[in-house]
C-alpha positions, 0 to 999 in steps of 0.5 A: 764915051763910046767903046769902039773895040770891035770896029777897031779890031775889024779894021785890023782884020780881027773879026772874032773875040776869040781871035782877039783874046788869043792875040792878047794872050800872046802879048801877055794879057790873059782875059777870061772868056766872060771878060772878053765877051763883055769887052767885045759886045759892050762898053766896059764900066771900067778898064785897067790902064795896063789892059788898055795899053796891051789892047792898044799894042795888039791893035797898033792903035791909040786909046783915042781910037778905042774911046770915042767922046760923045759930048752931046750925051754929056750936055744932055746930062748937065743940069740947068744952071738956073730954073725959073719958078712960077713966081718969077724968082730964079732958083739956083740949085745947090749941090750937096746936103743942104739943097734949097727947098723948092718954091711954094 
């Protein structure tokens, strides 16, 4: 997912994180300067749904405008289902504790 807060806010005429922070406070969400800076400058690893609800209310947007899916990144992380070994046998990786050993 790509966090799109800054662009969504800019589309609504909010250019500075301090102004966004003030509008969030007016809506009942007090955010520290550090947390606001992190939300404004980068992608948060977590965000409370209540906070997201207030942000969407202030910006008059939906979560889909703030969270943009990136399916290409997901596909790049997906491991290959079958890997051919040099001996010509097909090795299917297992998830969990009891993983198969690599071919000798």
